[in-house]
Structures are given as structure tokens and as C-alpha cells.
All heavy atoms as an XYZ file, in Angstrom:
784
protein
N     -25.909     30.628    -23.888
C     -25.562     31.639    -24.857
C     -24.122     32.082    -24.666
O     -23.407     32.260    -25.620
C     -26.528     32.821    -24.718
C     -26.229     33.944    -25.631
S     -27.225     33.760    -27.089
C     -26.947     35.283    -27.863
N     -23.692     32.219    -23.404
C     -22.327     32.661    -23.139
C     -21.319     31.658    -23.662
O     -20.272     32.038    -24.166
C     -22.133     32.888    -21.643
N     -21.634     30.364    -23.557
C     -20.726     29.332    -24.053
C     -20.600     29.426    -25.565
O     -19.518     29.319    -26.123
C     -21.204     27.924    -23.620
C     -20.361     26.844    -24.252
C     -21.168     27.795    -22.104
N     -21.708     29.657    -26.250
C     -21.679     29.777    -27.704
C     -20.845     30.977    -28.120
O     -20.057     30.909    -29.067
C     -23.102     29.887    -28.253
N     -20.982     32.094    -27.413
C     -20.208     33.291    -27.718
C     -18.728     33.026    -27.470
O     -17.876     33.360    -28.282
C     -20.711     34.495    -26.888
C     -19.774     35.685    -27.039
C     -22.121     34.853    -27.292
N     -18.435     32.389    -26.341
C     -17.047     32.079    -26.003
C     -16.462     31.112    -27.014
O     -15.332     31.271    -27.468
C     -16.964     31.488    -24.582
C     -15.576     31.223    -24.024
C     -14.738     32.495    -24.027
C     -15.665     30.660    -22.627
N     -17.261     30.113    -27.432
C     -16.803     29.159    -28.435
C     -16.537     29.841    -29.758
O     -15.561     29.554    -30.442
N     -17.402     30.774    -30.144
C     -17.199     31.522    -31.387
C     -15.937     32.364    -31.303
O     -15.169     32.451    -32.256
C     -18.398     32.433    -31.659
O     -19.562     31.679    -31.809
N     -15.712     32.982    -30.147
C     -14.510     33.779    -29.959
C     -13.265     32.905    -30.070
O     -12.291     33.272    -30.714
C     -14.539     34.445    -28.574
C     -13.318     35.279    -28.309
C     -13.134     36.581    -28.633
C     -12.116     34.852    -27.679
N     -11.887     36.999    -28.250
C     -11.234     35.946    -27.654
C     -11.678     33.651    -27.139
C      -9.956     35.876    -27.120
C     -10.407     33.583    -26.608
C      -9.566     34.685    -26.600
N     -13.307     31.710    -29.430
C     -12.154     30.814    -29.461
C     -11.855     30.365    -30.885
O     -10.698     30.343    -31.306
C     -12.410     29.602    -28.555
N     -12.911     30.029    -31.646
C     -12.695     29.599    -33.025
C     -12.169     30.745    -33.877
O     -11.307     30.561    -34.731
C     -13.993     29.041    -33.617
C     -14.439     27.688    -33.061
C     -15.808     27.318    -33.634
C     -13.425     26.607    -33.365
N     -12.661     31.952    -33.656
C     -12.225     33.116    -34.427
C     -10.765     33.450    -34.150
O     -10.068     33.979    -35.001
C     -13.113     34.319    -34.095
N     -10.285     33.135    -32.965
C      -8.909     33.447    -32.602
C      -7.972     32.247    -32.740
O      -6.847     32.265    -32.254
C      -8.848     34.000    -31.174
C      -9.426     35.371    -31.093
N     -10.769     35.600    -30.951
C      -8.840     36.598    -31.175
C     -11.003     36.900    -30.929
N      -9.850     37.535    -31.075
N      -8.445     31.195    -33.386
C      -7.578     30.049    -33.663
C      -7.316     29.166    -32.459
O      -6.327     28.436    -32.442
N      -8.128     29.236    -31.455
C      -7.961     28.356    -30.300
C      -9.232     27.545    -30.115
O     -10.300     27.929    -30.569
C      -7.695     29.163    -29.009
O      -8.817     29.998    -28.763
C      -6.425     29.976    -29.099
N      -9.091     26.447    -29.496
C     -10.254     25.602    -29.227
C     -10.430     25.493    -27.720
O      -9.457     25.545    -26.965
C     -10.053     24.225    -29.830
N     -11.660     25.373    -27.322
C     -11.921     25.164    -25.899
C     -11.721     23.685    -25.591
O     -12.279     22.822    -26.258
C     -13.351     25.566    -25.540
C     -13.660     27.049    -25.610
C     -15.130     27.269    -25.319
C     -12.815     27.801    -24.595
N     -10.910     23.412    -24.618
C     -10.672     22.023    -24.241
C     -11.773     21.557    -23.304
O     -12.261     22.315    -22.478
C      -9.320     21.897    -23.540
N     -12.127     20.314    -23.467
C     -13.122     19.731    -22.555
C     -12.472     19.579    -21.188
O     -11.272     19.331    -21.086
C     -13.566     18.373    -23.079
N     -13.244     19.782    -20.138
C     -12.657     19.635    -18.804
C     -12.153     18.199    -18.585
O     -12.761     17.243    -19.052
C     -13.805     19.968    -17.849
C     -15.047     19.955    -18.664
C     -14.655     20.092    -20.091
N     -11.055     18.112    -17.901
C     -10.458     16.808    -17.606
C     -11.121     16.242    -16.364
O     -11.268     16.936    -15.367
C      -8.937     16.948    -17.363
C      -8.241     17.440    -18.626
C      -8.344     15.634    -16.907
C      -6.772     17.718    -18.446
N     -11.509     14.989    -16.447
C     -12.083     14.316    -15.275
C     -10.993     13.485    -14.618
O     -10.519     12.505    -15.181
C     -13.245     13.436    -15.693
N     -10.540     13.914    -13.469
C      -9.488     13.205    -12.741
C     -10.138     12.277    -11.714
O     -11.034     12.690    -10.991
C      -8.572     14.198    -12.032
S      -7.801     15.390    -13.153
N      -9.665     11.052    -11.679
C     -10.221     10.075    -10.752
C      -9.333      9.976     -9.515
O      -8.159      9.598     -9.628
C     -10.315      8.688    -11.423
O     -11.060      8.823    -12.628
C     -10.973      7.680    -10.515
N      -9.861     10.311     -8.351
C      -9.047     10.214     -7.132
C      -8.670      8.758     -6.840
O      -9.468      7.854     -7.064
C      -9.949     10.754     -6.022
C     -11.143     11.330     -6.686
C     -11.196     10.806     -8.079
N      -7.467      8.541     -6.352
C      -7.039      7.173     -6.037
C      -7.728      6.660     -4.773
O      -8.139      7.444     -3.921
C      -5.538      7.314     -5.817
C      -5.360      8.719     -5.361
C      -6.424      9.515     -6.071
N      -7.824      5.357     -4.688
C      -8.429      4.731     -3.514
C      -7.367      3.845     -2.861
O      -6.828      2.945     -3.508
C      -9.655      3.881     -3.907
C     -10.251      3.189     -2.696
C     -10.692      4.742     -4.605
N      -7.056      4.103     -1.595
C      -6.034      3.276     -0.936
C      -6.565      1.877     -0.663
O      -7.777      1.664     -0.594
C      -5.776      4.015      0.376
C      -7.047      4.740      0.649
C      -7.612      5.102     -0.707
N      -5.658      0.919     -0.514
C      -6.130     -0.414     -0.137
C      -6.748     -0.344      1.260
O      -6.308      0.454      2.098
C      -4.868     -1.277     -0.147
C      -3.724     -0.346     -0.112
C      -4.206      0.978     -0.639
N      -7.774     -1.141      1.512
C      -8.417     -1.076      2.830
C      -7.459     -1.533      3.932
O      -6.635     -2.430      3.726
C      -9.608     -2.024      2.705
C      -9.298     -2.898      1.539
C      -8.382     -2.122      0.634
N      -7.580     -0.905      5.082
C      -6.708     -1.247      6.216
C      -6.875     -2.706      6.616
O      -5.922     -3.342      7.081
C      -7.003     -0.331      7.396
N      -8.081     -3.246      6.401
C      -8.323     -4.649      6.757
C      -7.513     -5.605      5.886
O      -7.331     -6.764      6.245
C      -9.809     -5.008      6.601
C     -10.775     -4.108      7.314
C     -11.133     -2.867      6.512
O     -11.533     -2.965      5.338
O     -11.011     -1.772      7.082
N      -7.037     -5.131      4.737
C      -6.261     -5.980      3.837
C      -4.809     -6.128      4.291
O      -4.093     -6.988      3.785
C      -6.300     -5.419      2.420
N      -4.390     -5.282      5.232
C      -3.010     -5.353      5.718
C      -2.827     -6.630      6.540
O      -3.521     -6.835      7.535
C      -2.687     -4.133      6.587
C      -1.256     -4.115      7.079
C      -0.980     -2.874      7.910
C       0.427     -2.872      8.437
N       0.682     -1.685      9.257
N      -1.905     -7.500      6.110
C      -1.719     -8.748      6.859
C      -1.045     -8.491      8.199
O      -0.274     -7.535      8.350
C      -0.828     -9.591      5.949
C      -0.101     -8.605      5.106
C      -1.020     -7.417      4.964
N      -1.368     -9.327      9.157
C      -0.785     -9.182     10.489
C       0.487    -10.019     10.582
O       0.480    -11.216     10.299
C      -1.778     -9.630     11.558
C      -1.325     -9.261     12.954
C      -2.396     -9.545     14.005
O      -3.584     -9.395     13.686
O      -2.017     -9.916     15.123
N       1.557     -9.356     10.963
C       2.847    -10.019     11.106
C       2.789    -10.990     12.296
O       2.273    -10.636     13.357
C       3.930     -8.966     11.332
C       5.333     -9.493     11.258
C       6.331     -8.350     11.343
C       7.728     -8.886     11.214
N       8.718     -7.806     11.243
N       3.317    -12.205     12.118
C       3.296    -13.140     13.246
C       4.197    -12.650     14.383
O       5.180    -11.949     14.154
C       3.813    -14.451     12.658
C       4.494    -14.091     11.393
C       3.923    -12.789     10.928
N       3.812    -13.010     15.581
C       4.588    -12.596     16.750
C       5.706    -13.594     17.034
O       5.506    -14.809     16.931
C       3.671    -12.491     17.967
C       2.664    -11.355     17.840
C       1.729    -11.307     19.022
C       0.716    -10.214     18.992
N       0.122     -9.819     17.765
N       6.863    -13.047     17.371
C       7.991    -13.905     17.739
C       7.655    -14.661     19.018
O       7.019    -14.111     19.917
C       9.245    -13.059     17.984
C       9.952    -12.510     16.757
C      11.000    -11.489     17.169
C      10.583    -13.625     15.964
N       8.098    -15.919     19.102
C       7.855    -16.636     20.354
C       8.691    -16.025     21.478
O       9.782    -15.496     21.236
C       8.299    -18.068     20.042
C       9.183    -17.970     18.865
C       8.789    -16.733     18.117
N       8.130    -16.060     22.656
C       8.847    -15.510     23.799
C       9.997    -16.438     24.178
O       9.824    -17.646     24.318
C       7.891    -15.353     24.986
C       8.176    -14.087     25.758
C       7.112    -13.831     26.803
O       5.968    -13.564     26.416
O       7.468    -13.905     27.996
N      11.150    -15.835     24.319
C      12.349    -16.610     24.653
C      12.336    -16.903     26.155
O      12.198    -15.978     26.965
C      13.579    -15.778     24.268
C      14.889    -16.516     24.386
C      16.003    -15.736     23.721
C      16.671    -14.830     24.706
N      17.911    -14.242     24.203
N      12.478    -18.170     26.526
C      12.501    -18.485     27.957
C      13.767    -17.927     28.621
O      14.839    -17.875     28.009
C      12.476    -20.008     28.010
C      12.762    -20.496     26.651
C      12.578    -19.362     25.694
N      13.618    -17.490     29.851
C      14.745    -16.907     30.592
C      15.900    -17.893     30.728
O      17.066    -17.497     30.764
C      14.280    -16.432     31.961
N      15.581    -19.160     30.761
C      16.631    -20.165     30.970
C      17.621    -20.243     29.807
O      18.721    -20.758     29.966
C      16.010    -21.535     31.244
S      14.970    -22.144     29.906
N      17.263    -19.703     28.640
C      18.198    -19.744     27.507
C      19.457    -18.937     27.800
O      20.541    -19.274     27.324
C      17.538    -19.204     26.242
C      16.615    -20.146     25.493
C      16.067    -19.449     24.251
C      17.297    -21.428     25.091
N      19.300    -17.867     28.573
C      20.449    -17.025     28.899
C      21.133    -17.461     30.195
O      22.179    -16.915     30.547
C      20.004    -15.559     29.025
C      19.534    -15.018     27.687
O      20.046    -15.462     26.640
O      18.640    -14.147     27.687
N      20.531    -18.409     30.883
C      21.108    -18.871     32.153
C      22.323    -19.749     31.884
O      22.454    -20.355     30.816
C      20.068    -19.635     32.958
N      23.196    -19.831     32.863
C      24.447    -20.582     32.723
C      24.184    -22.059     32.432
O      24.827    -22.648     31.574
C      25.277    -20.432     34.008
C      26.664    -21.015     33.900
C      27.475    -20.697     35.140
C      28.891    -21.207     34.956
N      29.742    -20.861     36.067
N      23.217    -22.640     33.092
C      22.958    -24.069     32.908
C      22.058    -24.386     31.732
O      21.871    -25.538     31.373
N      21.482    -23.356     31.112
C      20.587    -23.588     29.976
C      19.199    -24.003     30.420
O      18.853    -23.942     31.599
N      18.429    -24.467     29.489
C      17.040    -24.850     29.762
C      16.938    -26.360     29.954
O      17.686    -27.124     29.343
C      16.146    -24.466     28.587
S      15.937    -22.702     28.361
N      15.958    -26.765     30.759
C      15.688    -28.195     30.833
C      15.155    -28.660     29.469
O      14.610    -27.864     28.697
C      14.627    -28.319     31.922
C      14.144    -26.952     32.202
C      15.132    -25.984     31.631
N      15.311    -29.914     29.186
C      14.939    -30.467     27.879
C      13.554    -30.083     27.413
O      13.380    -29.624     26.283
N      12.542    -30.233     28.251
C      11.173    -29.956     27.833
C      10.979    -28.496     27.441
O      10.263    -28.185     26.498
C      10.168    -30.357     28.924
C      10.266    -29.527     30.176
C      11.036    -29.780     31.269
C       9.596    -28.293     30.429
N      10.893    -28.782     32.198
C      10.010    -27.855     31.718
C       8.689    -27.511     29.728
C       9.549    -26.677     32.292
C       8.231    -26.340     30.310
C       8.663    -25.927     31.581
N      11.643    -27.583     28.170
C      11.497    -26.152     27.869
C      12.225    -25.799     26.568
O      11.730    -25.018     25.756
C      12.011    -25.298     29.027
C      11.437    -23.908     29.023
C      11.587    -23.181     30.347
O      12.101    -23.744     31.326
O      11.177    -22.014     30.381
N      13.383    -26.409     26.371
C      14.127    -26.187     25.129
C      13.338    -26.715     23.939
O      13.250    -26.052     22.898
C      15.491    -26.850     25.210
N      12.753    -27.890     24.086
C      11.960    -28.464     22.995
C      10.710    -27.618     22.716
O      10.335    -27.414     21.564
C      11.546    -29.910     23.315
C      12.690    -30.882     23.220
C      13.035    -31.670     24.305
C      13.422    -31.030     22.035
C      14.091    -32.569     24.231
C      14.480    -31.928     21.948
C      14.808    -32.696     23.049
O      15.847    -33.579     22.967
N      10.082    -27.124     23.771
C       8.900    -26.277     23.600
C       9.257    -24.998     22.833
O       8.527    -24.574     21.927
C       8.302    -25.911     24.954
O       7.773    -27.047     25.575
N      10.388    -24.398     23.215
C      10.807    -23.179     22.534
C      11.162    -23.483     21.079
O      10.798    -22.727     20.163
C      11.988    -22.530     23.252
C      12.472    -21.271     22.583
C      11.647    -20.156     22.496
C      13.744    -21.192     22.031
C      12.080    -18.987     21.877
C      14.183    -20.027     21.409
C      13.351    -18.926     21.334
N      11.824    -24.576     20.845
C      12.185    -24.975     19.492
C      10.924    -25.189     18.644
O      10.868    -24.763     17.486
C      13.032    -26.255     19.531
C      13.648    -26.568     18.185
O      14.126    -25.687     17.481
N      13.638    -27.847     17.818
N       9.918    -25.823     19.215
C       8.651    -26.018     18.495
C       7.985    -24.673     18.192
O       7.419    -24.479     17.111
C       7.700    -26.893     19.320
C       8.156    -28.349     19.366
O       9.000    -28.751     18.542
O       7.653    -29.082     20.249
N       8.047    -23.749     19.149
C       7.464    -22.419     18.948
C       8.199    -21.673     17.831
O       7.567    -20.971     17.027
C       7.500    -21.616     20.246
N       9.514    -21.823     17.752
C      10.295    -21.179     16.689
C       9.934    -21.789     15.337
O       9.769    -21.062     14.341
C      11.815    -21.294     16.970
C      12.635    -20.890     15.754
C      12.191    -20.447     18.178
N       9.772    -23.098     15.281
C       9.376    -23.747     14.025
C       8.003    -23.258     13.571
O       7.792    -22.984     12.383
C       9.364    -25.267     14.191
C      10.748    -25.891     14.253
C      10.642    -27.397     14.431
C      12.008    -28.025     14.593
N      11.921    -29.478     14.809
N       7.072    -23.152     14.512
C       5.731    -22.662     14.179
C       5.803    -21.216     13.677
O       5.130    -20.848     12.704
C       4.815    -22.760     15.395
N       6.639    -20.397     14.328
C       6.806    -19.006     13.899
C       7.359    -18.963     12.474
O       6.899    -18.174     11.645
C       7.738    -18.254     14.848
C       8.159    -16.912     14.297
C       7.308    -15.819     14.373
C       9.396    -16.754     13.669
C       7.669    -14.593     13.846
C       9.767    -15.529     13.140
C       8.901    -14.456     13.232
O       9.264    -13.245     12.697
N       8.338    -19.785     12.182
C       8.935    -19.798     10.848
C       7.901    -20.149      9.782
O       7.910    -19.563      8.687
C      10.120    -20.762     10.795
C      11.333    -20.221     11.533
O      11.471    -19.019     11.722
N      12.205    -21.115     11.967
N       7.006    -21.077     10.082
C       5.937    -21.413      9.129
C       4.980    -20.241      8.943
O       4.563    -19.941      7.817
C       5.174    -22.648      9.614
C       5.922    -23.984      9.514
C       5.111    -25.102     10.169
C       6.219    -24.323      8.057
N       4.638    -19.571     10.041
C       3.757    -18.408      9.957
C       4.422    -17.281      9.172
O       3.777    -16.607      8.365
C       3.371    -17.918     11.351
C       2.489    -18.877     12.111
C       2.348    -18.481     13.575
O       3.029    -17.586     14.070
N       1.454    -19.159     14.275
N       5.707    -17.086      9.410
C       6.447    -16.032      8.700
C       6.522    -16.345      7.209
O       6.414    -15.439      6.370
C       7.849    -15.883      9.287
N       6.671    -17.613      6.889
C       6.720    -18.037      5.485
C       5.378    -17.764      4.798
O       5.342    -17.321      3.653
C       7.067    -19.525      5.422
C       7.406    -20.047      4.063
C       7.854    -21.499      4.118
O       7.767    -22.176      5.134
N       8.343    -21.988      2.997
N       4.283    -17.993      5.493
C       2.958    -17.729      4.935
C       2.680    -16.221      4.871
O       1.949    -15.760      3.985
C       1.893    -18.427      5.782
N       3.250    -15.467      5.793
C       3.029    -14.017      5.854
C       3.694    -13.292      4.683
O       3.144    -12.317      4.156
C       3.589    -13.487      7.186
C       3.650    -11.993      7.276
C       2.508    -11.248      7.503
C       4.864    -11.325      7.142
C       2.562     -9.863      7.592
C       4.935     -9.945      7.219
C       3.780     -9.221      7.453
N       4.836    -13.756      4.266
C       5.632    -13.045      3.259
C       4.868    -12.742      1.967
O       4.834    -11.587      1.528
C       6.915    -13.814      2.974
C       7.817    -13.077      2.018
C       9.107    -13.826      1.742
N       9.889    -13.073      0.810
C      11.095    -12.623      1.051
N      11.663    -12.875      2.206
N      11.738    -11.936      0.140
N       4.227    -13.735      1.310
C       3.517    -13.385      0.070
C       2.335    -12.447      0.313
O       2.005    -11.621     -0.547
C       3.050    -14.731     -0.489
C       3.208    -15.724      0.599
C       4.205    -15.170      1.567
N       1.698    -12.550      1.468
C       0.600    -11.636      1.797
C       1.118    -10.208      1.947
O       0.503     -9.258      1.459
C      -0.098    -12.078      3.089
C      -0.757    -13.459      3.073
C      -1.273    -13.819      4.463
C      -1.860    -13.515      2.040
N       2.264    -10.077      2.603
C       2.868     -8.756      2.787
C       3.302     -8.175      1.441
O       3.101     -6.988      1.173
C       4.052     -8.842      3.740
N       3.886     -9.003      0.590
C       4.334     -8.531     -0.718
C       3.143     -8.079     -1.576
O       3.221     -7.067     -2.267
C       5.142     -9.613     -1.429
C       6.515     -9.819     -0.804
C       7.274    -11.008     -1.376
O       6.704    -11.775     -2.183
O       8.447    -11.180     -0.999
N       2.033     -8.813     -1.505
C       0.836     -8.430     -2.256
C       0.288     -7.096     -1.744
O      -0.124     -6.237     -2.536
C      -0.227     -9.522     -2.152
N       0.306     -6.902     -0.436
C      -0.176     -5.642      0.142
C       0.739     -4.483     -0.255
O       0.265     -3.394     -0.586
C      -0.267     -5.763      1.659
C      -0.914     -4.576      2.322
C      -2.271     -4.312      2.157
C      -0.171     -3.697      3.110
C      -2.869     -3.219      2.756
C      -0.772     -2.600      3.719
C      -2.114     -2.366      3.533
O      -2.706     -1.279      4.121
N       2.027     -4.736     -0.268
C       2.984     -3.703     -0.688
C       2.754     -3.328     -2.152
O       2.827     -2.144     -2.510
C       4.436     -4.169     -0.441
C       4.717     -4.182      1.064
C       5.442     -3.294     -1.176
C       6.017     -4.858      1.451
N       2.442     -4.303     -2.989
C       2.134     -3.998     -4.393
C       0.902     -3.093     -4.485
O       0.865     -2.159     -5.283
C       1.903     -5.277     -5.184
C       3.172     -6.032     -5.507
C       2.900     -7.316     -6.286
O       1.777     -7.795     -6.352
N       3.948     -7.866     -6.867
N      -0.107     -3.357     -3.648
C      -1.302     -2.513     -3.638
C      -0.960     -1.100     -3.168
O      -1.480     -0.119     -3.699
C      -2.379     -3.125     -2.745
C      -2.982     -4.383     -3.321
C      -3.973     -5.002     -2.365
C      -4.481     -6.331     -2.920
N      -5.338     -7.032     -1.983
N      -0.087     -1.001     -2.174
C       0.328      0.321     -1.697
C       1.096      1.076     -2.781
O       0.877      2.271     -2.985
C       1.193      0.194     -0.437
C       0.479     -0.250      0.832
C       1.501     -0.506      1.934
C      -0.537      0.780      1.273
N       1.986      0.371     -3.473
C       2.744      1.010     -4.546
C       1.830      1.452     -5.686
O       2.036      2.519     -6.276
C       3.842      0.074     -5.061
C       4.999     -0.021     -4.098
O       5.271      0.895     -3.329
N       5.684     -1.142     -4.110
N       0.808      0.656     -5.987
C      -0.156      1.044     -7.015
C      -0.918      2.297     -6.575
O      -1.201      3.182     -7.389
C      -1.125     -0.107     -7.293
N      -1.222      2.382     -5.288
C      -1.909      3.563     -4.754
C      -1.018      4.800     -4.864
O      -1.480      5.872     -5.244
C      -2.316      3.311     -3.305
C      -2.894      4.518     -2.615
C      -4.079      5.086     -3.056
C      -2.255      5.087     -1.531
C      -4.621      6.202     -2.427
C      -2.792      6.196     -0.892
C      -3.965      6.756     -1.352
O      -4.491      7.862     -0.730
N       0.256      4.647     -4.565
C       1.197      5.769     -4.683
C       1.274      6.231     -6.136
O       1.219      7.438     -6.423
C       2.599      5.379     -4.149
C       3.652      6.405     -4.529
C       2.556      5.177     -2.642
N       1.341      5.282     -7.061
C       1.403      5.624     -8.484
C       0.117      6.335     -8.911
O       0.159      7.357     -9.612
C       1.617      4.359     -9.319
C       1.744      4.627    -10.790
C       1.977      3.347    -11.582
C       2.140      3.699    -13.036
N       1.397      2.896    -13.934
N      -1.023      5.798     -8.489
C      -2.305      6.407     -8.838
C      -2.428      7.810     -8.231
O      -3.003      8.707     -8.849
C      -3.461      5.520     -8.375
N      -1.872      7.996     -7.041
C      -1.901      9.319     -6.405
C      -1.092     10.323     -7.219
O      -1.505     11.465     -7.409
C      -1.347      9.243     -4.977
O      -2.157      8.425     -4.177
N       0.052      9.893     -7.697
C       0.894     10.758     -8.523
C       0.191     11.110     -9.836
O       0.199     12.267    -10.274
C       2.224     10.065     -8.801
O       3.013     10.832     -9.666
N      -0.441     10.107    -10.454
C      -1.165     10.348    -11.702
C      -2.346     11.294    -11.465
O      -2.637     12.162    -12.297
C      -1.639      9.023    -12.296
C      -0.497      8.171    -12.829
C      -0.906      6.753    -13.183
O      -2.079      6.367    -12.934
O      -0.054      6.022    -13.701
N      -3.006     11.130    -10.335
C      -4.135     12.008     -9.990
C      -3.646     13.451     -9.811
O      -4.253     14.392    -10.318
C      -4.810     11.510     -8.723
C      -5.900     12.419     -8.212
C      -7.100     12.549     -8.896
C      -5.728     13.154     -7.044
C      -8.111     13.381     -8.432
C      -6.723     13.992     -6.571
C      -7.911     14.101     -7.276
O      -8.908     14.926     -6.814
N      -2.539     13.619     -9.095
C      -2.000     14.962     -8.884
C      -1.609     15.600    -10.220
O      -1.886     16.786    -10.451
C      -0.792     14.901     -7.947
N      -1.008     14.823    -11.111
C      -0.648     15.345    -12.435
C      -1.886     15.738    -13.231
O      -1.910     16.775    -13.893
C       0.154     14.308    -13.218
O       1.392     14.077    -12.613
N      -2.907     14.921    -13.145
C      -4.162     15.203    -13.851
C      -4.778     16.501    -13.338
O      -5.211     17.350    -14.128
C      -5.124     14.029    -13.671
S      -6.733     14.269    -14.455
N      -4.820     16.655    -12.035
C      -5.390     17.873    -11.451
C      -4.579     19.102    -11.871
O      -5.134     20.149    -12.185
C      -5.445     17.766     -9.927
C      -6.542     16.855     -9.417
C      -7.944     17.405     -9.640
O      -8.125     18.629     -9.797
O      -8.885     16.593     -9.671
N      -3.260     18.968    -11.885
C      -2.418     20.095    -12.309
C      -2.686     20.447    -13.760
O      -2.789     21.628    -14.114
C      -0.940     19.739    -12.083
N      -2.810     19.427    -14.610
C      -3.101     19.680    -16.034
C      -4.460     20.357    -16.203
O      -4.626     21.202    -17.076
C      -3.052     18.375    -16.823
C      -1.667     17.858    -17.068
C      -1.700     16.544    -17.838
C      -0.317     15.937    -17.926
N      -0.324     14.619    -18.536
N      -5.417     19.965    -15.387
C      -6.755     20.558    -15.515
C      -6.734     22.052    -15.188
O      -7.565     22.811    -15.689
C      -7.762     19.829    -14.637
O      -7.583     20.167    -13.260
N      -5.798     22.491    -14.374
C      -5.676     23.900    -14.054
C      -4.992     24.678    -15.170
O      -5.150     25.904    -15.262
C      -4.893     24.068    -12.745
C      -5.559     23.519    -11.484
C      -4.597     23.612    -10.311
C      -6.841     24.265    -11.205
N      -4.229     23.988    -16.000
C      -3.482     24.663    -17.067
C      -4.316     24.840    -18.327
O      -3.919     25.525    -19.232
C      -2.221     23.867    -17.389
C      -1.250     23.821    -16.216
C      -0.121     22.846    -16.456
O      -0.113     22.095    -17.401
N       0.847     22.872    -15.541
N      -5.449     24.185    -18.416
C      -6.252     24.283    -19.645
C      -7.190     25.432    -19.592
O      -7.679     25.892    -18.658
C      -7.004     22.996    -19.877
C      -6.072     21.881    -20.257
C      -6.839     20.635    -20.650
O      -8.016     20.503    -20.372
N      -6.152     19.724    -21.297
């Protein structure tokens, strides 16, 4: 009954009651979706030594660097996709905050 009275009052005074706004809270990307950055290969101490590294150690380190570069190359698109999800979450958070603010003004 109170709503009907309030609605009649609003119509009589030239205003309309606005329907409540339903704001949807944003959902962040899951932490499990964050890709793991590859670890740099450990640099052998002999690289900084005056005589350098023996051949086998230099080749091993070189192979480890090549493997790291391949892992880093594969990591990049995964990281970029995750960043896009984070940016979408930031945008959705801003839209949610605006929606909530508007709901208070009605």
C-alpha cells in the first residue's frame, strides 16, 4: 500500500520512481590463471673468472640460455592474455563503482 501511495505521489508531482539499478560486481581472473615466469639459468662462476669457462660448462650454459629464451617466448603471449584479463577486471571495477554511485543518486 505504501508503494502505491508513494507512486501516486510521484505521478502527481511529475516525477517517476526509478527502478533500482542492479550492479554486477566484477570478478577478478583466478590466481591460477597467472602464468609463471621462467627462471633465468644460473650463471656459472667461471664466466666472470679471468680464464673463462671450460668448453663443456660454456656449452651447458649456452644451452640453458637457449632453453630459457624458448620458455620466455612461450611465456609472453600467456602473460599478455593475463594482463588483458586484469585490464578487463579494472574496467569492470570502474563500471561497477559508477553503477553503485548512480544507484545512490536515484
